[in-house]
N, C-alpha and C positions, 0 to 999 in steps of 0.2 A: 411496424417496420421502423428501423432505426434511421434517423435522418442526421446528416452531417452537421456538426457544430464547429464553431471557431476553435482553433487550437494553437498553443504556443508553437513557434517555429523552431526553437532551439533544442530543448531537451525532450527525450521520450518521457512518457508519463509514468513509467514504472521502472525507474533507474535502479532500484535496489531490491527487486522482487524476483520470484521465479518466473514472472512474466516479462522480465527484462528483454529476453530474446524476442518476444512478441512486439514490444514497443520499438525495437530497433529495426524493424522491417516493415515496409509498406509496399514492397514490390510484389507483383503478381506471380512472378516465377523465380524460384531460387537460383542463385548463381552456381556454376559448376564448382564442386569442391571435393576434397578427398573424404570419403565417409569414415565414420568411426570404425574401430575394429568390429564392433557389433552394432547394427542399427544404421539409421539414416545419418546424413551429414547435419551439421549445425544449421546450415542455411535452409535445408529442406524442412527441418523441424521448426525453425522460426516461421517459415512461410505458412506451414500448416497451422501452427498455433495462433498466428495473427488473424485467422478467420474465426476464432472463438471470441464471442462477445463477453466481456467481463465488467462487473461493477467496479467502481473506483472508490478506494478508501484512503483515509489518512491514519496511519498507525503512529501513536505518540507514546512517549514515556518521559519520566522526569529523571534526569541524571543528577543525583545529589552531590557528586564529586566534582562537578564542573563549576568552578567559581564559588564565591562565598555563600550564595543562595541556591546553588544548583542551576541547571539549565533544562528547558524543555527541548525535546528532540522529536522530530517528525519525519515520516517517510511515506511517500505515496506508494500504494500497493494495490494490485489487482488480484494477486494470489492470496485470496482470503476466502474462507468458507466456514459454514457451520459443520460440526462434526457429530455432535450428539445432543439429544434433548434431555436425557437423564443419565448422567449429570449434564448440565448445559456446557458444551465445549465448542470452541472455535479454533481455527488454525490459520496462521499466517506464515508465509515463506519469506525468509530474509537471506540476502546474499552473504555467503561466508566472508568474514573479514570486514564487512561494512560496519559503520558506526552503530547502526541499530542492532546488528548481530552481537557486537561486542557489549553493548549496553544491556540487552536482554539476557545475556549470559550471566550478568551480575544483578540486574534489577528484575525481580519476579513480577512486578506490577506494571501493567500497561493498558492502553485503551485503543479503541478503533472507532473512528467516525465515518459513517457511510455517507459519502458526499452526494449532494443534490446537483442537478444539472446546471444550476447557476454558479457552482463552485469550481469550475474547471481551472480558474486562475490559481486557486489554492493547490490543486493537484499539480499543476505545472511548476509552481514555486518550489514545492517540496520534492520534485523529481530532479532538480538541478544537481549535476555532479560537481565535485570539487569544492563545495562550500565548506568553510572552516567552522561556521557556527550557525545554529538555527535561531539564535536569540532574536535577531532583528526580523526574521521571517514571521514570527508570531505577533509582532507589535501591533499591526493594524488589522489583525484578524479577530473578530469577536469570538471569544472562547472563555470557558470557565475551567477551573481546576477540579478534576474528579475527586469526590469526597473519599473514595476508596483507593484509587490508584495514584492520585496526585498528578496524573497526566492531563494535558490539555484536551478538552472536549470542545469540538468546533461548533459554534453557534450556527443554526440553520441547517445542520446536517439532518439527513432523514432519520438516522438513529445513531446512538452512541452506546458502546459496551465497554465496561471496565473488566479487566481480566487479571488472573494470577496464573503464571506459568505452571503447568502440570507435567509437561514432558517436552524435551527437545530431541529431534531426530535428524541426524545428518543425512542428506540426500543429494549426492553429487556435489555441485558447487553451491548449494543452498542448505539452509537448516530450517526444518519445519518446527515452528513453535506452537504447541498446543496449549491453550489457556482455558481455565474454568471461568465462566462468566459470573461475576459477582454482583454486577449492577447494570441496568439498562436504562436508557432514556429515549424518548421519541420527540425531539424538539421541533420537527418539521413534518406536518402531515399533508402538505399541499403540493410540493414540488415533485417532479419526476426524478429518477436516478441519473447520475452521471455514469456513462458507460464508455468502454474503450473497444475499438474494433479496427483492425487493419492499420494500426499505428496512429489512429486519430481519436480524439474525444467525440462522442456522439450523444445525442439525446433522443428519447423515444418520441415519436410523433406520427 
């Protein structure tokens, strides 16, 4: 059973992912709204999806065009999954027009760190909206630069994967980025996963 853990009070944990709608609702009942021409309303969809427990990840990439030495960029995401074993493929969903979406449209190499239950502050930090730069956000977080992707790999994560984009698929207000896994690491074998359920961070217990 998932037990409730402390959570940031300001930003939702998945501000730039397909699970954005999930993060923005913690209400038990959807508010009245005008439904879409086909299908349920946004509020009904959010309320239903908020009941799906998801793991929390940090998607990272290196932006070589930001400043003299480039800049590391990060995005908290729950809309992440494995797609294929042969070849090894994963998928992450990014909001159209977000910084990560724009960057991954040009930068084919990126990484994903699967966060441990002790890393909820990292998740909350990279879910903040309206930030101008991610440079300072990485300064006090233990991480290494991926040998293949050049993207930050978070120390203490349950697992890290480095990827190269194979395909981009537009889906509504998000883009599905499918990447081939080029390298994996397992830096933390002891902690449990950080999860997200009904608008709050949770840990297994």
